[in-house]
Steps between C-alpha positions, in 0.01 A plus 500: 500500500297743706143504626328838482164667468371484144457814292305563181823458305504132607163429337646386169730248672216373720276467192768296324515252791127473566397484133738212432344316796147577379580399143716193558398332825217371717645689799218752471148440377506841333510501122507873431842664487561824692612832358789688654258791562263283707793366699630854558156586643516196731846605617371848582185369670670232710815689595685427727367144473654443156863390495742401227828316495740656256854455388664767292162657423346171377187387686555140611172461686229672696282446803190688603183462697150635495167436666409136556126567505286810537344610824637629828528153654781419256686831533812346653519203260669541162567278197849499359642450155861416428647429159860459388681506169638155411862602567410612856340174611691291752736789579342628825318782320155376599595462866649850507189649338263324741705598808493864392129481411419351841680795665289745301185304580571498873567875494162547327317288759450188289442202726463222240646457152319259268641337188269348237711254300418294193528126562700494176779681687636256761822702519308801633319283753835365625651850501220645710513205742877548539452866601236431762170491313251227588259337258154579634278398212470358154220596266466226240457597136427872555758602240476437128769565243605333176217248528612384846317525830742602774487508879570814699721437801455753780793560732536756776754642738403674820737791541404561861473876490381661818185687412303691757135446433224682681280258693174402338229651717198390298411214735566677829202535727311201361 
């Protein structure tokens, strides 16, 4: 297995993984499946922050991040997504993807990674805790899928990048 930057040719494999999760689980609150073309656009837009794990050309999983919220105050905080094919779970694939994604994030000046996890996915909560994420909030019943109200668990990891920020001079002289 190798971890590498995703390319547009990986979009079909990513779509296969994510659409099965959308269709068959409560892991995501999303109900609309993704096209390979829309995923290829995401790969292009987010590069280099879009990684895949592959073995013999088969996509086993992916990890990516994008903006957490809009506005300049959140510029160094990103929200991640990681999803694995069933055969890749429990094999170290997720850990390898996250380690590599954290390296990319640090290089891009990301200070905090946030994970929004469905309460129906205790395995993901345990996984993120095991790799250094801390639960920082729980939003009761904000998700709804298949007639069920679901909590959103917010977890974060401070990457500790050293970012030089110009001092705020707005209050000087008052």
